[in-house]
C-alpha positions in Angstrom: 35.1 56.7 6.9 36.9 54.5 10.2 40.8 55.2 10.6 41.0 51.3 9.5 39.5 52.3 6.3 41.9 55.4 5.7 44.9 53.4 6.8 43.9 50.6 4.2 43.1 53.0 1.2 46.6 54.5 2.3 48.3 51.0 1.9 46.8 50.4 -1.3 47.9 53.4 -2.4 51.8 53.3 -1.5 51.7 49.9 -2.7 50.3 51.4 -6.5 53.0 53.6 -6.5 56.0 51.5 -5.9 54.5 48.9 -8.0 54.5 52.0 -10.8 58.2 52.7 -9.7 59.0 49.3 -10.1 57.4 48.7 -13.6 58.8 52.1 -14.8 62.5 51.8 -13.7 62.6 48.1 -14.5 61.3 48.8 -18.3 64.4 51.6 -18.4 66.8 49.9 -17.3 65.6 46.8 -20.1 65.1 49.6 -22.2 68.7 51.2 -22.5 67.6 54.2 -21.0 69.6 53.4 -18.1 72.9 52.0 -18.8 74.9 49.6 -17.1 77.0 51.2 -14.3 74.6 54.9 -14.3 73.7 55.5 -10.6 70.1 56.9 -10.4 68.7 60.1 -8.9 66.0 59.1 -6.8 64.5 62.5 -6.5 64.9 62.6 -10.6 63.2 58.9 -10.9 60.1 60.6 -8.7 59.4 62.7 -11.0 59.2 60.8 -13.7 57.2 57.9 -12.0 55.3 60.6 -10.4 55.7 59.3 -7.0 57.4 60.5 -3.7 60.8 59.3 -3.1 59.6 56.8 -0.5 58.0 54.7 -2.9 60.9 54.9 -5.6 63.3 53.4 -2.7 61.2 50.6 -2.0 60.9 49.7 -5.7 64.9 49.9 -6.0 65.6 47.4 -3.3 63.1 45.3 -5.2 65.1 45.3 -8.5 68.1 44.8 -6.5 66.9 41.8 -4.9 66.3 41.0 -9.0 70.1 41.7 -9.8 68.7 45.0 -11.9 70.4 47.3 -9.9 73.3 47.3 -6.7 72.8 49.6 -3.5 76.2 51.2 -2.9 76.5 53.0 0.5 76.3 56.9 0.2 76.3 57.0 -3.1 72.6 55.1 -4.0 71.0 53.0 -6.8 73.8 51.4 -9.4 72.6 49.7 -13.0 74.6 46.0 -12.4 76.5 45.1 -15.0 76.4 41.6 -16.4 79.8 40.5 -17.8 80.8 37.6 -19.4 81.4 35.3 -16.2 77.9 36.0 -15.3 76.2 35.5 -18.9 78.4 31.9 -18.5 76.5 30.8 -15.1 72.7 32.1 -16.0 73.6 29.8 -19.8 75.1 26.9 -17.3 72.4 27.0 -15.1 69.3 27.0 -17.9 70.9 24.3 -19.6 71.1 22.2 -16.4 67.4 22.6 -15.3 65.7 22.6 -19.5 67.7 19.6 -20.7 65.9 17.8 -18.0 62.9 19.6 -18.5 62.9 18.2 -22.2 64.8 14.7 -21.3 61.7 14.1 -19.4 58.9 15.9 -21.7 60.0 13.6 -24.5 60.2 10.3 -22.5 57.0 10.9 -21.7 56.1 11.7 -25.0 54.0 14.8 -24.1 54.8 16.8 -27.2 55.2 20.7 -26.9 53.6 23.2 -23.8 50.2 24.7 -25.1 50.8 27.8 -27.3 54.3 27.4 -27.6 54.4 28.0 -31.3 52.2 31.2 -30.6 54.9 32.4 -28.2 57.6 32.0 -31.1 55.5 33.8 -33.5 54.8 36.1 -31.3 58.5 36.6 -30.7 59.6 36.9 -34.6 56.8 39.2 -34.7 58.2 41.3 -32.5 62.0 41.0 -33.4 60.7 42.3 -37.0 59.4 45.3 -35.1 63.0 45.5 -33.4 60.8 45.6 -29.9 63.8 43.7 -27.8 62.6 43.9 -24.8 59.5 42.4 -25.4 61.3 39.5 -27.7 63.1 38.6 -24.3 60.1 38.9 -22.0 58.1 36.1 -24.9 61.8 34.4 -24.7 61.3 34.0 -21.1 57.9 32.8 -21.6 58.6 30.3 -24.2 61.2 28.8 -22.3 59.8 28.7 -18.9 57.1 26.9 -20.6 58.7 24.5 -21.6 60.5 23.6 -17.7 56.8 24.2 -16.3 55.7 21.4 -18.8 57.9 19.1 -16.9 55.8 18.9 -14.5 58.1 19.6 -11.2 56.8 23.0 -9.4 60.0 23.5 -7.7 62.1 23.3 -10.6 59.6 25.7 -11.8 60.2 28.4 -9.3 63.8 28.1 -9.4 64.2 28.7 -13.0 61.7 31.8 -12.9 63.9 32.9 -10.5 66.4 33.8 -13.3 63.8 36.1 -14.8 65.2 39.6 -14.7 69.0 38.4 -15.4 67.2 35.9 -18.0 65.3 38.8 -19.7 68.4 41.6 -19.3 71.1 39.1 -20.6 68.8 38.4 -24.0 67.7 42.2 -24.5 71.7 43.0 -23.9 72.3 40.4 -26.3 69.9 41.4 -29.0 71.2 44.8 -29.3 74.9 43.7 -28.9 74.4 41.4 -31.9 71.2 41.5 -34.2 72.6 39.5 -36.4 71.8 36.3 -34.2 68.4 36.6 -34.2 68.0 34.4 -37.2 70.5 31.2 -35.4 68.0 32.0 -32.5 64.8 32.2 -34.3 65.5 28.9 -36.3 66.6 27.4 -32.8 63.4 27.7 -31.3 62.0 26.2 -34.3 63.8 23.1 -34.3 63.3 22.7 -30.8 59.9 23.2 -30.9 60.0 20.4 -33.7 62.2 17.9 -32.1 59.4 18.1 -28.8 56.6 17.5 -30.8 58.6 14.0 -32.4 59.5 13.1 -28.9 63.2 13.3 -29.5 65.2 13.6 -26.6 68.3 13.9 -27.9 67.8 16.0 -30.6 66.2 18.9 -28.7 69.3 18.3 -25.4 71.6 18.9 -28.6 69.5 22.1 -29.9 69.6 23.3 -25.9 73.6 22.8 -26.4 73.5 25.3 -29.2 71.4 27.8 -28.4 72.5 28.2 -25.2 75.9 28.2 -26.0 78.1 31.7 -25.8 79.7 32.7 -29.3 83.1 34.3 -28.7 81.7 37.9 -30.2 79.1 37.4 -27.1 81.8 36.4 -24.6 83.7 39.3 -26.1 80.6 41.8 -26.0 80.1 41.4 -22.3 83.7 41.9 -21.2 84.2 45.7 -22.1 
């Protein structure tokens, strides 16, 4: 085999190891294996993932860019703490983009995005299993599909850039306040109905309630 072929295979193997490390560490953070504020040991992570330290280090840099961890000089990677201020700012940013989307969708009488009802049902099924990570992932897909349905690729890209923080916020919300689940599920159903009825004002009203921090949640994120 040529040197070029060997180099290509080595690069592919390294990328695969990096992706494996990225997926494993990110999932461990989302599911609470690593708690907020905890420092991560590269050697231990490499052992868990079954790679060398280099792919782990590369994965941590990617996770830093996505706001999962902070790289602290001479101390390593620390799981980021999501506080009440960041929670409020994420909700604000989401409301601006999502409210614009539902107004446009209803104004054009487009109805709901494809598969939106199936996503709601899948979320409810995951919630019955208390699989908060899957609920959060599906929730992000559901709301992103609404933004995408509006038809502005730049806004969709901006919205999806918040995905890691949005998912982490949802996982922690459900972990801290699982009693919020019934309200969240009801509002998803109500938003779906309002979009089907082309009712922009009602859709925005539901989003305002859906993305509003309740006092118990603010208190939980302030600890």
